[in-house]
C-alpha positions as CSV (number, residue, x, y, z in Angstrom):
1,M,121.6,141.8,135.1
2,S,119.0,144.2,136.5
3,D,116.3,142.5,134.6
4,F,116.7,139.3,136.5
5,V,115.3,138.4,139.9
6,D,116.9,140.4,142.7
7,E,115.6,138.6,145.6
8,H,117.9,135.6,144.9
9,K,121.6,135.8,144.5
10,Q,123.0,134.8,141.2
11,T,124.1,131.3,142.2
12,K,123.5,128.2,140.2
13,P,120.0,127.0,141.0
14,Q,119.3,123.4,141.9
15,I,116.5,123.0,139.4
16,R,116.6,119.5,138.1
17,R,113.3,118.2,136.8
18,F,112.0,119.7,133.5
19,F,108.5,118.8,132.2
20,I,107.9,119.3,128.5
21,N,104.6,118.3,126.9
22,N,104.4,116.2,123.7
23,V,108.1,115.3,123.4
24,D,107.3,113.4,120.2
25,N,106.5,116.7,118.4
26,F,109.2,118.5,116.5
27,Q,109.6,121.5,118.7
28,S,109.3,119.8,122.1
29,L,111.5,116.9,120.9
30,N,114.4,119.2,120.1
31,L,113.9,121.3,123.2
32,A,114.1,118.2,125.3
33,K,117.1,117.0,123.5
34,F,119.0,120.3,123.9
35,L,118.0,120.8,127.6
36,S,118.9,117.2,128.5
37,Q,122.5,118.2,127.7
38,C,122.5,121.5,129.6
39,V,124.2,121.7,133.0
40,V,121.9,123.3,135.5
41,G,122.9,127.0,135.8
42,A,125.3,126.9,132.9
43,S,123.7,129.9,131.2
44,L,124.5,132.1,134.1
45,E,128.1,132.1,133.1
46,E,129.4,134.6,130.5
47,I,130.1,133.2,127.1
48,E,133.7,133.8,126.2
49,E,134.6,135.2,122.8
50,G,134.7,132.6,120.1
51,E,132.7,130.1,122.2
52,E,129.6,130.6,120.0
53,E,131.5,129.1,117.1
54,E,132.0,125.8,118.9
55,N,129.9,123.0,117.5
56,D,129.8,119.5,118.9
57,E,126.9,118.2,116.8
58,D,129.2,115.6,115.2
59,E,130.3,114.2,118.5
60,P,128.7,110.8,119.4
61,E,125.7,111.0,121.8
62,H,127.3,108.8,124.4
63,L,130.3,111.2,124.6
64,K,128.1,114.2,125.3
65,N,126.6,113.0,128.6
66,K,127.4,115.5,131.4
67,E,126.8,115.5,135.1
68,G,124.3,117.8,136.7
69,T,122.1,118.2,133.6
70,Y,118.3,118.7,133.5
71,Q,116.2,115.6,133.9
72,I,113.5,115.6,131.3
73,Y,110.0,114.3,131.9
74,G,107.3,114.5,129.3
75,T,104.2,113.2,127.6
76,L,103.6,111.8,124.2
77,K,101.0,113.0,121.7
78,D,101.0,109.5,120.2
79,N,101.4,106.8,122.8
80,S,102.6,104.3,120.2
81,H,105.8,106.3,119.9
82,S,108.8,105.1,121.9
83,K,110.5,107.2,124.6
84,P,113.4,109.3,123.3
85,N,116.7,108.1,124.9
86,F,117.4,111.6,126.3
87,V,114.0,111.7,128.2
88,K,114.2,110.2,131.6
89,E,110.5,109.3,131.9
90,I,107.3,109.4,129.9
91,I,104.4,110.4,132.1
92,K,101.4,108.2,131.4
93,Y,98.0,109.2,132.6
94,N,94.3,108.5,132.1
95,T,93.0,111.8,133.7
96,K,94.2,115.3,134.0
97,E,94.4,114.9,137.7
98,E,96.9,112.0,137.3
99,L,99.0,114.1,135.0
100,Y,99.0,117.0,137.4
101,E,100.2,114.9,140.4
102,Q,103.3,114.0,138.5
103,I,103.8,117.5,137.0
104,M,103.9,118.9,140.5
105,D,107.1,117.1,141.1
106,C,108.9,119.0,138.4
107,D,110.7,122.3,138.9
108,V,110.1,123.8,135.4
109,I,107.0,123.1,133.4
110,V,107.1,124.0,129.7
111,Y,103.9,123.8,127.6
112,D,104.3,124.2,123.8
113,I,101.0,125.2,122.3
114,T,102.4,126.1,118.8
115,E,102.0,122.6,117.2
116,D,98.9,121.2,118.9
117,E,95.9,123.4,119.6
118,D,94.4,120.7,121.9
119,Q,97.2,121.5,124.3
120,I,96.0,125.0,124.9
121,E,93.1,123.9,127.2
122,Q,95.4,121.5,129.1
123,A,98.1,124.1,129.6
124,V,95.5,126.6,131.0
125,W,94.1,123.9,133.3
126,V,97.5,123.0,134.6
127,I,98.5,126.6,135.4
128,S,95.1,127.1,137.0
129,Q,95.6,124.1,139.3
130,L,99.1,125.3,140.2
131,H,97.6,128.7,141.1
132,S,95.0,127.0,143.2
133,D,97.7,125.0,145.1
134,I,100.0,127.9,145.3
135,E,100.2,127.7,149.1
136,K,101.5,124.1,148.8
137,I,104.5,125.3,146.9
138,D,107.7,125.8,148.8
139,K,109.1,129.4,148.6
140,E,112.6,127.9,148.5
141,K,111.7,125.8,145.5
142,P,109.2,127.8,143.3
143,R,107.6,126.4,140.3
144,I,108.4,128.0,136.9
145,F,105.7,127.7,134.2
146,I,106.7,128.6,130.6
147,L,104.1,128.9,127.9
148,L,105.7,128.5,124.5
149,S,103.5,130.5,122.2
150,T,103.8,132.0,118.7
151,V,104.3,135.4,117.1
152,L,101.0,134.9,115.4
153,T,99.4,136.4,118.5
154,W,100.9,139.6,117.2
155,A,99.8,139.2,113.6
156,R,97.2,141.9,113.6
157,S,98.9,144.4,115.9
158,K,98.9,148.0,114.7
159,P,102.4,149.5,114.3
160,A,103.6,152.0,116.9
161,D,104.3,154.6,114.1
162,P,102.0,154.2,111.0
163,D,104.5,156.4,109.1
164,D,107.4,154.1,109.7
165,L,106.3,150.5,109.2
166,E,109.9,149.2,109.5
167,I,110.0,149.8,113.3
168,P,109.9,146.3,114.8
169,F,107.7,145.2,117.7
170,T,109.5,144.5,121.0
171,E,108.5,143.1,124.4
172,D,107.5,146.6,125.5
173,D,104.6,146.4,123.0
174,Y,103.1,143.2,124.2
175,R,100.0,144.8,125.8
176,R,99.0,146.2,122.3
177,R,99.3,142.9,120.5
178,K,96.4,141.5,118.5
179,S,96.3,138.0,117.2
180,H,95.6,136.3,113.9
181,P,91.9,135.2,113.8
182,N,93.0,131.5,114.0
183,F,95.2,132.2,117.1
184,K,92.8,133.9,119.4
185,E,92.9,130.9,121.8
186,H,96.7,131.2,121.9
187,L,96.4,134.8,122.9
188,S,93.8,134.0,125.7
189,A,96.2,131.4,127.0
190,E,99.0,133.9,127.1
191,K,96.9,136.4,129.1
192,A,95.8,133.7,131.6
193,V,99.4,132.5,132.2
194,L,100.6,136.0,132.8
195,K,97.7,136.9,135.1
196,L,98.0,133.8,137.3
197,G,101.7,134.4,137.7
198,K,101.2,137.7,139.5
199,T,99.7,136.3,142.7
200,S,102.8,135.0,144.5
201,K,105.9,135.4,142.5
202,N,108.1,133.7,145.0
203,R,106.1,130.5,144.7
204,L,104.8,130.4,141.1
205,I,106.7,132.2,138.3
206,T,105.1,132.3,134.9
207,Y,106.5,133.3,131.5
208,V,105.2,133.5,127.9
209,V,107.7,133.1,125.1
210,A,106.4,134.3,121.7
211,A,108.6,132.3,119.4
212,G,109.3,133.0,115.7
213,L,108.8,130.2,113.2
214,S,111.4,127.5,114.2
215,Y,113.8,126.0,111.8
216,G,116.8,123.7,112.0
217,A,117.3,120.0,112.9
218,G,115.0,117.9,110.6
219,E,112.8,121.0,109.8
220,N,109.2,121.4,110.6
221,I,107.3,124.4,109.2
222,F,109.8,124.8,106.3
223,H,110.1,121.1,105.8
224,Y,108.0,121.1,102.6
225,L,110.6,123.4,101.1
226,F,113.6,121.3,102.0
227,K,111.9,118.1,101.0
228,A,110.9,119.5,97.6
229,G,114.4,120.8,97.0
230,W,116.1,117.6,98.1
231,H,113.8,115.8,95.6
232,N,115.1,118.0,92.8
233,A,112.0,120.1,92.2
234,S,112.6,122.5,89.3
235,E,110.9,125.3,91.2
236,L,110.1,125.7,94.9
237,P,106.7,127.1,95.8
238,C,106.5,130.5,97.4
239,Y,103.1,131.2,98.8
240,G,101.7,134.6,98.2
241,D,103.8,137.4,96.7
242,G,106.8,136.4,98.9
243,Q,107.3,139.9,100.3
244,N,106.0,139.2,103.8
245,I,108.6,139.3,106.5
246,I,108.7,136.1,108.7
247,P,110.1,136.2,112.2
248,T,112.2,133.1,112.7
249,I,114.5,131.4,115.2
250,H,116.6,128.3,115.2
251,I,115.2,125.5,117.4
252,K,118.5,125.3,119.4
253,D,118.5,129.1,120.0
254,L,114.9,128.8,121.1
255,A,116.0,126.0,123.5
256,G,118.7,128.4,124.7
257,V,116.0,131.0,125.6
258,I,114.1,128.4,127.7
259,Q,117.4,127.4,129.4
260,N,118.2,131.0,130.3
261,I,114.7,131.5,131.8
262,A,115.0,128.3,133.9
263,D,118.4,129.3,135.2
264,S,118.0,133.1,135.6
265,R,114.3,133.6,136.3
266,P,114.1,137.1,134.7
267,K,111.7,139.7,135.9
268,V,110.4,140.3,132.4
269,R,107.6,137.8,132.0
270,Y,106.8,138.2,128.3
271,I,109.7,137.4,126.0
272,I,110.0,137.5,122.2
273,A,112.3,134.8,120.9
274,V,113.4,135.6,117.3
275,D,116.8,135.9,115.5
276,D,118.2,139.1,114.0
277,S,117.0,138.3,110.5
278,K,114.2,140.1,108.8
279,N,114.0,137.7,105.9
280,T,111.1,137.7,103.5
281,M,109.4,134.5,102.4
282,E,110.9,135.0,98.9
283,E,114.4,135.2,100.3
284,I,114.0,132.0,102.3
285,V,112.5,130.0,99.4
286,K,115.2,131.2,96.9
287,C,117.9,130.4,99.4
288,V,116.7,126.8,100.0
289,S,116.2,126.4,96.3
290,R,119.7,127.6,95.5
291,M,121.3,125.2,98.0
292,L,119.2,122.1,97.2
293,A,117.6,122.5,93.8
294,T,117.8,124.9,90.8
295,G,117.7,128.2,92.6
296,K,114.3,129.0,91.0
297,M,110.9,129.5,92.7
298,K,107.3,130.1,91.6
299,T,104.6,132.1,93.4
300,I,101.4,130.3,94.3
301,A,98.2,132.0,95.2
302,P,97.2,131.6,98.9
303,E,94.0,129.8,98.0
304,E,96.0,127.1,96.2
305,V,98.3,126.5,99.2
306,L,96.1,124.0,101.1
307,L,96.1,121.7,98.0
308,N,99.6,120.8,99.1
309,K,99.2,117.9,101.5
310,D,102.5,118.7,103.1
311,V,101.3,122.1,104.4
312,K,99.0,122.2,107.4
313,Q,96.5,125.0,108.1
314,N,98.5,126.0,111.1
315,H,101.7,126.2,109.1
316,F,100.0,128.0,106.2
317,D,98.9,130.8,108.5
318,Q,102.5,131.2,109.9
319,L,104.1,131.2,106.4
320,L,101.9,134.1,105.3
321,T,102.5,136.2,108.4
322,N,104.1,139.6,107.8
323,I,105.5,141.2,110.9
324,R,108.8,142.7,112.1
325,M,109.9,141.7,115.6
326,D,113.0,142.3,117.6
327,G,113.9,140.2,120.7
328,I,115.6,143.0,122.6
329,F,115.5,141.3,126.0
330,V,117.0,138.1,124.7
331,K,119.9,139.9,122.9
332,E,120.7,142.2,125.8
333,N,120.2,140.0,128.8
334,M,120.6,136.3,128.0
335,H,123.7,134.3,127.5
336,I,123.0,132.2,124.4
337,K,125.5,130.3,122.3
338,W,123.7,131.3,119.1
339,T,123.5,128.7,116.4
340,A,122.0,131.0,113.8
341,E,121.7,134.5,115.3
342,T,121.6,136.1,111.8
343,G,118.9,133.9,110.5
344,I,118.2,131.1,108.1
345,V,119.5,132.8,104.9
346,E,122.9,133.8,106.4
347,N,123.4,130.3,107.9
348,I,121.9,128.2,105.2
349,D,125.1,126.1,104.7
350,H,125.0,124.9,108.3
351,I,121.2,124.5,108.3
352,I,121.3,122.3,105.2
353,K,124.0,120.2,106.7
354,E,122.0,119.8,109.9
355,Y,118.8,118.9,107.9
356,K,120.6,116.2,106.1
357,Q,122.3,114.8,109.2
358,T,119.1,114.7,111.2
359,R,117.1,113.0,108.5
360,N,120.0,110.8,107.4
361,L,119.8,112.1,103.8
362,F,123.4,111.4,102.8
363,P,124.1,110.6,99.1
364,I,125.1,107.0,98.2
365,R,127.9,107.0,95.7
366,L,128.8,103.8,93.9
367,F,131.0,102.7,91.0
368,I,130.3,99.5,89.1
369,T,132.9,98.3,86.7
370,G,133.8,95.1,84.9
371,P,134.4,93.6,81.4
372,P,131.9,93.9,78.5
373,A,128.7,91.8,78.9
374,S,129.3,91.3,82.6
375,G,125.9,92.8,83.3
376,K,126.9,96.2,84.7
377,T,123.9,98.1,83.4
378,T,121.5,95.3,84.5
379,V,122.9,95.5,88.0
380,V,123.0,99.3,88.1
381,E,119.4,99.7,87.0
382,Q,118.2,97.5,89.8
383,L,120.4,99.2,92.4
384,C,119.2,102.7,91.3
385,Q,115.6,101.6,91.5
386,H,116.2,100.1,95.0
387,F,118.0,103.1,96.5
388,K,116.4,105.8,94.3
389,L,119.8,106.9,92.8
390,H,120.8,108.4,89.5
391,H,122.2,106.1,86.8
392,I,125.3,107.7,85.3
393,R,126.2,106.4,81.8
394,I,128.7,107.9,79.3
395,K,126.1,108.2,76.6
396,D,123.5,109.9,78.8
397,V,126.0,112.3,80.3
398,L,127.4,113.5,77.0
399,E,123.9,113.9,75.3
400,E,122.6,115.8,78.3
401,A,125.6,118.2,78.5
402,I,125.6,119.0,74.8
403,D,121.9,119.3,74.6
404,K,121.8,121.7,77.6
405,R,124.3,124.0,76.0
406,Q,122.6,123.9,72.6
407,K,119.2,124.8,74.2
408,Y,120.8,127.6,76.1
409,I,122.3,129.1,73.0
410,S,119.0,128.7,71.1
411,M,117.0,130.3,73.9
412,H,119.4,133.2,74.2
413,E,119.4,133.9,70.5
414,A,115.6,133.9,70.5
415,A,115.2,136.1,73.6
416,T,114.7,139.9,73.4
417,E,117.1,142.3,75.1
418,E,114.4,143.0,77.8
419,E,114.1,139.3,78.6
420,V,117.9,138.9,78.9
421,E,118.1,141.9,81.2
422,E,115.3,140.5,83.4
423,D,117.1,137.1,83.8
424,E,118.9,137.5,87.1
425,D,121.0,134.3,86.5
426,E,122.1,135.5,83.1
427,D,125.9,135.4,82.6
428,P,126.9,137.5,79.5
429,G,130.0,135.4,78.9
430,K,128.3,132.0,79.2
431,I,126.9,131.9,75.7
432,D,130.4,132.5,74.2
433,E,131.9,129.9,76.4
434,Y,129.2,127.4,75.3
435,R,129.7,128.1,71.7
436,E,133.5,127.7,71.9
437,L,133.1,124.4,73.8
438,L,130.6,122.9,71.3
439,E,132.9,123.9,68.4
440,A,135.9,122.3,70.2
441,I,133.9,119.1,70.7
442,N,132.8,118.9,67.1
443,E,136.4,119.4,66.0
444,S,137.5,116.7,68.4
445,K,134.9,114.3,67.0
446,E,136.1,114.9,63.5
447,Q,139.7,114.2,64.4
448,N,138.9,111.1,66.5
449,S,136.4,109.2,64.3
450,G,133.4,110.5,66.1
451,H,134.8,110.0,69.6
452,I,135.0,112.9,72.2
453,E,138.3,113.4,73.9
454,D,138.6,112.4,77.6
455,Q,139.1,116.0,78.8
456,Y,135.5,116.9,77.7
457,V,134.1,113.6,78.9
458,T,135.6,114.2,82.3
459,Q,134.4,117.8,82.4
460,F,130.8,116.7,81.7
461,F,131.0,113.9,84.2
462,R,132.3,116.2,87.0
463,E,129.5,118.7,86.1
464,K,126.9,115.9,86.4
465,L,128.3,114.4,89.6
466,L,128.4,117.8,91.3
467,S,124.8,118.6,90.2
468,K,122.2,119.0,92.9
469,P,120.4,115.7,92.2
470,C,123.6,113.7,92.4
471,Q,124.7,115.5,95.6
472,N,121.2,115.1,97.2
473,Q,120.4,111.4,96.5
474,G,123.7,110.0,95.1
475,F,124.6,108.2,92.0
476,I,126.0,105.0,90.5
477,L,128.7,105.2,87.8
478,D,128.2,102.6,85.1
479,G,131.5,101.6,83.7
480,F,133.2,105.0,83.7
481,P,136.0,105.8,84.4
482,K,137.6,103.0,82.4
483,T,141.3,103.8,82.9
484,L,143.6,104.9,85.7
485,E,144.2,108.3,84.1
486,Q,140.5,108.9,83.6
487,A,139.9,108.1,87.3
488,K,142.7,110.5,88.4
489,E,141.3,113.3,86.4
490,L,137.7,112.7,87.3
491,F,138.1,112.5,91.0
492,A,140.9,115.0,91.4
493,S,140.3,117.5,94.2
494,G,141.4,120.5,92.1
495,D,144.2,121.3,94.5
496,D,147.6,122.3,93.0
497,D,149.4,119.7,95.1
498,I,149.2,116.2,93.7
499,G,149.3,114.6,97.1
500,D,149.9,115.0,100.8
501,E,153.1,114.6,102.8
502,E,152.7,110.8,102.8
503,G,152.3,110.8,99.0
504,R,148.6,109.9,99.0
505,L,146.6,111.4,96.2
506,H,144.0,114.1,96.9
507,Y,140.5,113.5,95.8
508,D,137.2,115.3,95.7
509,K,135.1,114.0,98.6
510,L,131.9,115.2,97.1
511,I,132.1,112.8,94.1
512,M,134.4,110.0,95.3
513,P,132.4,106.7,95.3
514,E,132.2,105.1,98.7
515,L,131.8,101.6,97.3
516,I,133.6,100.2,94.2
517,V,132.4,96.9,92.8
518,C,134.1,95.0,90.0
519,L,132.1,92.2,88.3
520,E,134.5,89.5,87.2
521,A,134.2,86.6,84.7
522,T,136.3,84.6,82.2
523,D,136.3,85.6,78.5
524,E,134.8,82.3,77.6
525,F,131.8,82.8,80.0
526,L,131.2,86.3,78.7
527,R,131.5,85.2,75.0
528,N,128.9,82.4,75.6
529,R,126.6,84.8,77.3
530,V,126.7,87.2,74.3
531,M,126.3,84.3,71.8
532,N,123.2,83.1,73.7
533,L,121.4,86.5,73.6
534,P,118.3,86.5,71.4
535,E,118.8,88.0,67.9
536,G,116.3,90.7,68.6
537,V,118.4,91.9,71.6
538,V,121.6,91.8,69.7
539,T,120.4,93.6,66.5
540,G,121.7,97.2,66.3
541,T,124.0,96.9,69.3
542,H,127.6,96.1,69.8
543,N,126.8,92.8,71.5
544,T,127.7,90.9,68.3
545,E,130.5,88.3,68.2
546,E,132.7,90.7,66.3
547,G,131.8,93.7,68.6
548,F,132.3,91.7,71.8
549,T,135.7,90.4,70.6
550,R,136.8,94.0,69.9
551,R,135.5,95.3,73.2
552,I,136.9,92.5,75.4
553,S,140.3,93.0,73.8
554,E,140.3,96.7,74.5
555,Y,139.2,96.0,78.1
556,R,142.0,93.5,78.8
557,A,144.5,95.8,77.1
558,I,143.8,98.7,79.5
559,N,143.3,96.5,82.6
560,T,146.5,94.5,83.0
561,D,147.8,93.0,86.2
562,D,150.1,96.0,86.7
563,E,147.8,98.8,85.7
564,T,144.0,99.0,86.2
565,V,141.5,101.6,87.2
566,L,141.1,99.7,90.5
567,N,144.6,100.6,91.4
568,Y,143.6,104.2,91.8
569,F,141.0,103.4,94.5
570,D,143.4,101.0,96.3
571,E,145.9,103.8,96.6
572,L,143.2,105.9,98.3
573,E,142.3,103.0,100.7
574,F,138.9,102.5,98.9
575,H,139.4,98.8,98.3
576,P,137.2,97.5,95.5
577,E,134.8,94.5,96.1
578,K,135.2,91.8,93.5
579,I,132.2,89.6,92.6
580,D,132.5,86.5,90.5
581,I,129.4,86.4,88.3
582,T,130.0,83.0,86.7
583,N,127.9,81.3,89.3
584,D,125.0,83.7,89.2
585,H,122.2,82.0,87.3
586,S,119.4,84.1,88.8
587,L,116.9,86.2,86.8
588,R,118.5,89.5,85.9
589,M,121.5,88.8,88.1
590,R,119.4,89.3,91.2
591,D,121.9,87.3,93.4
592,T,124.6,89.8,92.5
593,V,122.3,92.7,93.1
594,E,121.5,91.4,96.6
595,K,125.2,91.0,97.4
596,I,125.8,94.6,96.6
597,I,122.8,95.8,98.5
598,A,124.1,93.9,101.6
599,M,127.4,95.9,101.3
600,I,125.5,99.2,101.7
601,P,124.3,100.1,105.2
602,G,120.7,100.7,104.3
603,P,118.8,103.4,102.3
604,R,119.6,107.0,103.1
605,N,116.6,108.8,101.8
606,Y,112.9,109.5,102.5
607,G,111.9,106.0,101.5
608,P,108.8,105.3,99.4
609,T,106.4,108.1,98.6
610,P,102.7,107.7,99.6
611,E,101.9,106.7,96.0
612,E,104.7,104.2,96.0
613,K,103.6,102.8,99.3
614,E,100.0,102.5,98.0
615,E,101.3,100.7,94.9
616,M,103.5,98.4,97.0
617,L,100.5,97.6,99.2
618,R,98.4,96.9,96.1
619,I,101.0,94.5,94.7
620,E,101.5,92.9,98.1
621,T,97.7,92.5,98.5
622,E,97.5,91.0,95.0
623,N,100.3,88.6,95.6
624,R,98.8,87.6,98.9
625,L,95.4,87.0,97.3
626,K,97.0,85.0,94.5
627,M,98.9,83.0,97.1
628,E,95.8,82.4,99.2
629,T,93.8,81.4,96.0
630,K,96.6,79.1,94.9
631,E,96.8,77.5,98.4
632,K,93.0,77.1,98.4
633,E,93.0,75.5,95.0
634,D,95.9,73.2,96.0
635,R,94.1,72.3,99.2
636,E,90.8,71.5,97.3
637,R,92.7,69.6,94.7
638,R,94.5,67.5,97.4
639,E,91.2,66.9,99.2
640,A,89.5,65.8,95.9
641,E,92.3,63.5,95.1
642,E,92.2,62.0,98.6
643,T,88.4,61.6,98.4
644,A,88.8,59.9,95.0
645,K,91.5,57.6,96.3
646,R,89.5,56.8,99.4
647,K,86.4,56.0,97.3
648,K,88.4,53.8,95.0
649,R,90.0,51.9,98.0
650,L,86.5,51.4,99.5
651,E,85.2,50.0,96.2
652,Q,88.2,47.7,95.8
653,W,87.8,46.5,99.4
654,A,84.1,45.8,99.0
655,K,84.8,43.9,95.8
656,H,87.6,41.9,97.5
657,L,85.3,41.1,100.4
658,E,82.6,39.7,98.0
659,E,85.2,37.6,96.3
660,V,86.4,36.2,99.7
661,K,82.8,35.4,100.7
662,R,82.2,33.6,97.4
663,E,85.4,31.6,97.7
664,E,84.6,30.6,101.3
665,L,81.1,29.5,100.2
666,E,82.6,27.4,97.4
667,L,85.1,25.9,99.8
668,L,82.4,25.0,102.3
669,E,80.3,23.5,99.5
670,A,83.3,21.4,98.3
671,Q,84.1,20.3,101.8
672,S,80.5,19.3,102.8
673,A,79.7,17.2,99.6
674,P,81.4,13.9,100.9
675,L,79.7,14.2,104.3
676,R,76.3,14.8,102.7
677,N,76.8,11.8,100.4
678,Y,77.8,9.7,103.3
679,L,74.8,10.7,105.3
680,M,72.5,10.1,102.3
681,K,73.8,6.6,101.8
682,H,74.5,5.2,105.2
683,V,72.5,7.2,107.8
684,L,69.5,8.9,106.4
685,P,67.6,5.8,105.0
686,T,67.7,4.0,108.3
687,V,67.0,7.2,110.3
688,N,64.0,8.1,108.1
689,Q,62.6,4.6,108.4
690,A,63.0,4.8,112.2
691,L,61.2,8.1,112.3
692,I,58.3,6.8,110.3
693,E,58.0,3.7,112.6
694,C,58.2,6.0,115.7
695,L,55.3,8.0,114.4
696,K,53.2,4.9,113.8
697,V,53.9,3.3,117.2
698,R,54.1,6.5,119.2
699,P,56.0,5.0,122.1
700,D,56.3,6.7,125.5
701,D,60.1,6.9,125.1
702,A,60.6,8.0,121.5
703,V,64.3,8.4,121.8
704,D,64.9,4.9,123.2
705,F,62.6,3.5,120.6
706,L,64.6,5.2,117.8
707,A,67.8,4.0,119.3
708,E,66.7,0.4,119.5
709,Y,65.2,0.6,116.0
710,I,68.3,1.9,114.4
711,F,70.4,-0.6,116.2
712,K,68.3,-3.5,115.1
713,H,68.0,-2.4,111.5
714,N,71.6,-1.2,111.1
715,P,72.6,-2.6,107.7
716,Q,76.2,-2.9,108.9
717,V,75.3,-5.4,111.7
718,D,74.8,-9.0,110.6
């Protein structure tokens, strides 16, 4: 341990608070996750033999919490992201000064400048401020500053021995390093950090970690390869000639290096963090392709690389680097529980598993069965579209398997000897095997009225279900297997033993459906459904009355109460879900589809592609505009109807009012006629005469004169 600080005894330090910038980026996120589970000082203990093999990644998170672990503080690149549950606190700030005040409370400060170039300036500013305030730092509690850089700062370094280019660079060569043109700022930051750490080593200790291209977890730089492979690309892209050697390191191993630095405070200030592999780009691409896709690759000219939207300029530069590096100090002086010490190629099985687990890319395996005309294919088509799964039908499987073998034979016969020798995947015995199999199938069809025997059907089905596409995304079996025996043979594990000690059958976990659904209906319901099909749909199919009668009889004969294909799954504790479809009157059995979707705990894939998202947005926008237009038209129609009704009511009211007035006038006329007649006959003659006399006489008291005149000349008075 001579390369570690000698002024402090090797006791477990009390460093607690860890600052990591941009914990929503791939590298910082995984570093924070790893370190949050590390007990302070744990890396000072020797790793016992066999301990490296332990792996607790499948253990639930809440069971992994330990006492005395590092407390992680960090920042976010995108403030809309939520705080990871293993980060104690997200530091929010408006100015660099506010950030610095909170960073000063942390014991270890890690700045990752590999993913975001904007962080270079901030990292240099922070270390400069720490250096300015170096007298404020307690000697008993020094600050550790770790700059996480990249091996691209070595990309243009000249080899120590031009005659032997296979000699790798080590930490001893760091003063001779020359960077890639696009990583000069990274190199300047490295030099600044190392320089500022020389002033007072008992107060401020600085380190630079030149990390290889990180892999593991959900992948980052190599993600485009894993994603293309998982999506069943026929060939994975290899940029350039593929002969460049890429220094790499698993993200957990890189975190282990950071942990060792924090615990041990080594005297070596510049550390190379790479695994032992010296893999070329071609080896990595072929390895990923073999595990996730077809095993094939194609070389792409560097100038075409940036046309791939999934590859950033930063990643492009790293993928084309060609440099041999050896992390001597890490291997000889650090206690690391290596996850992938021998590199990505040697540990590809574990890395693929980790990739799928991190991104929740587990295949969905379903089996939909039921009587003829129960709508199996209709339901399966919609489920496959919803979950992006592969639709497995007998006809398609048989045609694909036979066509594949026929094409292989034809291509082999047409190929020259040189082409055959150049084919690395060529198996000399495969062509004879294919010929014999096709001959056996043709003979079987002749003896069985055109039908292929179950042994060949089962062989082709297993081949299909074990294919990379079905193992990546998953599949839905449409109506096969039909019998108990077919199910036993199809899903058999291949072990010699037929069962375990408790008598349970063995089965192949890679192809066993996780959900079995049986669509149920009465024969009468199914017969009526077939009879009501349009003639154009029935023509040329077996959905005729005669064909249905034959098929339903065969189905009932092989699915009795005592023996049915569902019994096989019951024995294995995969209890089938039964759905009565007689009450499903929805379009294309959508209600049944929704019931099955509800039984599956969500999609386990990448979700819609950008093109699909754009199409979904377009359809959603069109539907919204149609809905808004319809609502507007309905509103205008209702308003017009209300206006017309209001106008009609007003007209009716005005007409009614006129009628009332006329009737009132007529009533008044009728009521006033007797009074008028009475006045004309008995009153007005006398009154008129009185008025005339009054005008002639012109008395002083006209009213008294009129009264006396009317009284005297009243015709009713004798």
